[in-house]
C-alpha positions, 0 to 999 in steps of 0.5 A, spaced: 500 500 500 502 507 498 498 513 500 501 520 499 500 527 501 501 533 497 502 540 500 501 545 494 503 552 495 505 558 491 511 559 494 513 552 496 511 544 495 512 538 499 510 531 498 509 525 503 508 518 503 506 512 507 508 505 504 505 500 510 499 500 515 501 503 521 507 507 518 509 514 520 509 518 513 515 520 511 517 527 507 520 526 500 527 529 500 529 534 494 535 530 494 536 523 496 540 523 503 539 530 505 534 533 509 531 538 504 524 537 503 522 544 500 521 544 493 520 551 490 513 552 486 517 554 480 518 553 473 524 556 468 525 555 461 532 555 458 533 560 454 532 559 446 530 551 447 524 548 449 526 545 456 523 546 463 526 546 469 523 546 476 524 547 483 531 549 486 534 548 479 529 553 476 531 558 481 538 557 480 538 557 472 534 564 472 539 567 477 544 565 473 541 568 467 540 562 463 532 562 463 526 565 465 522 564 471 515 563 472 512 563 479 506 563 483 503 557 479 497 556 483 494 563 483 496 564 476 492 557 474 486 559 478 486 566 475 486 563 468 492 567 466 496 566 460 504 566 461 508 569 456 515 566 455 520 568 450 514 570 445 511 564 446 504 563 450 503 558 455 497 557 460 498 557 467 494 551 468 498 547 463 505 549 467 502 547 474 500 540 471 508 540 468 510 542 475 506 537 478 508 531 474 516 533 475 515 533 482 511 526 482 517 523 478 521 524 484 517 520 488 518 514 483 525 514 486 522 512 492 515 509 491 511 508 485 506 513 486 502 511 480 500 505 484 498 509 490 491 507 493 490 515 495 493 521 494 491 527 498 492 534 495 492 540 500 492 547 499 492 553 504 484 555 502 480 550 498 475 555 495 471 553 488 477 556 484 482 551 487 477 545 487 476 547 479 484 548 478 486 541 481 480 537 478 482 539 471 490 538 473 489 531 476 485 529 469 492 529 466 495 525 471 495 517 470 491 516 477 484 515 477 479 520 480 476 516 485 483 515 488 484 523 489 482 528 494 483 535 496 483 539 502 485 545 506 491 546 510 486 546 516 483 539 515 490 537 514 492 540 521 486 536 523 488 529 520 495 530 523 493 532 530 488 526 531 494 521 529 498 524 534 499 521 542 492 523 545 496 527 551 498 532 545 491 534 544 488 533 550 486 541 551 487 546 545 493 545 540 496 552 537 499 552 530 503 559 529 505 559 522 510 564 519 507 568 513 510 574 509 505 579 511 502 576 518 503 571 523 497 566 522 495 562 528 490 556 528 487 554 534 484 546 535 479 544 540 475 538 541 468 538 544 468 531 547 461 532 549 458 530 543 457 524 539 461 524 534 466 529 538 466 535 534 473 538 532 473 546 531 479 550 528 479 557 528 484 562 525 487 569 527 492 573 524 497 577 528 503 582 526 508 578 522 515 575 525 519 578 519 523 583 524 525 578 528 522 582 534 522 577 540 518 582 545 513 583 540 512 575 538 512 574 546 506 579 546 502 575 541 504 569 545 501 572 551 495 574 548 494 567 545 495 563 551 490 568 556 485 564 559 486 558 555 488 551 556 493 549 551 497 542 550 502 543 545 504 548 540 507 548 533 511 553 529 511 552 522 515 556 517 522 559 516 521 565 520 522 561 527 529 559 525 535 562 528 534 562 535 532 570 535 525 568 539 528 565 546 524 568 551 518 567 547 520 559 546 521 559 554 514 562 555 511 557 550 514 551 553 511 552 560 507 546 561 506 545 554 510 541 548 512 545 543 514 543 536 518 546 530 518 544 523 515 545 516 512 539 513 505 538 518 500 540 512 503 535 507 504 529 513 497 531 515 494 530 508 498 523 508 494 521 514 488 523 510 490 519 505 491 513 509 484 514 513 481 514 506 484 508 504 482 504 510 477 508 514 477 506 522 475 509 529 478 515 528 473 517 523 467 515 526 469 518 533 471 525 531 468 530 526 471 536 523 467 542 521 471 546 517 469 551 512 469 546 506 465 541 510 457 541 509 454 543 516 447 540 516 444 533 514 440 534 507 434 529 506 427 528 504 421 524 507 419 519 502 414 513 502 417 506 502 414 500 503 407 503 505 411 507 511 414 514 511 421 514 512 427 519 512 431 518 505 438 522 506 441 526 500 447 528 503 450 527 510 454 533 514 461 533 515 463 531 508 466 536 503 461 540 499 465 539 493 464 531 493 457 532 494 454 529 487 447 525 487 442 523 482 435 520 484 429 518 481 422 518 485 415 517 484 410 524 485 404 523 490 399 528 490 402 534 491 407 538 486 412 540 490 418 537 494 420 538 501 427 538 503 429 537 510 435 541 512 438 539 519 444 543 522 448 539 527 450 545 531 444 546 535 440 550 530 432 548 528 430 544 522 428 548 516 424 545 510 426 548 503 420 547 499 421 546 491 415 547 487 414 543 481 412 549 476 410 547 469 410 540 471 404 536 468 398 534 473 398 527 473 395 522 478 398 520 484 404 515 483 404 516 475 409 522 475 416 520 475 422 525 476 429 525 476 433 529 481 440 531 481 444 535 486 451 538 487 454 544 491 456 550 489 459 552 495 459 550 502 452 553 503 449 553 496 445 547 494 444 546 487 438 542 484 436 540 477 429 536 477 427 533 470 420 530 468 421 523 466 414 521 464 411 514 466 411 509 460 407 510 454 401 512 458 404 519 460 410 520 456 415 526 458 413 533 456 421 535 458 419 539 464 425 541 468 427 546 473 433 548 476 434 551 483 439 554 488 438 553 496 442 557 501 442 552 507 443 557 512 440 564 511 443 570 513 
């Protein structure tokens, strides 16, 4: 068994893999035998020839004047940009695809990634644009769609933590991530009174640590810890290198475990891939409610075997972009559908009514319809309902309606 986690960012990328059940994910070194795990997310075209170099070699080539560097591949692909290099135009999407293929080729030096049971790609924010780009890119990779998943950094944080020793997340867990424009923090907490237990992760920005000011960093740390029980802290990014933050580290280590590194998200994605390949008790016992998760159960009351019963259409806790369904029903007397929307965080049940305007009036159980569902975002449900008729007696008249339902009203 092989599973992989790929952390894709505009500046750097990383790949982790796991080759056996129970094995801890390993991050792929850029060069065998080294501890360099970060691959710059760039390509460079050699001057005068159609040859592309990636990663650190691309940076060096461009710095030495031997080629033209193309960076910010993910953002440019999401924006649908066209990149011009030496009077030749390239779609940013195709360049991102090339970068992924080149980096995945490195994995083949260790494990055959094409045979992976699951690959999880993780990005900072998993919005509709990111899902669209990643979905297009993987179509060009030699791996089946059903073996690929996407998730945000926040969900990778969740997956990483629930695979750590319980004492590290008995109370809250903090990530302090060094970014160019801010110190990004994520606070992981578990509500152990619910079943399954619900995990929430909240984000907040603080002043950046680029000026290496230990006093300012210590003030931010005090604010983060005020009246909070925190079991462990993870420092992520280059900004924490160099030993300039000794006083802050001394404070953070008071009754807490502190870790420093740069590959938490790629390892978290790899743990998710492991969970997809062999679901277990962790997935049953813990429910993560991130921004890209469905936060209510969607279903209908139907008549089955002469009794009214609940028919689920989508379950809370799944990724909104994974929700696709197609169903056929026989209509009763009423010319409307009623969807039951049940939030899982204590709000009241709501009913969404879809009136079948323009559909022919037929006897009870003589109207057959097809309903397709998908999600436009974590809050917007899309419905397509089509009249199928009922044999030769009641042929279809082609009626069709499209509806958008906001799951949570403002």
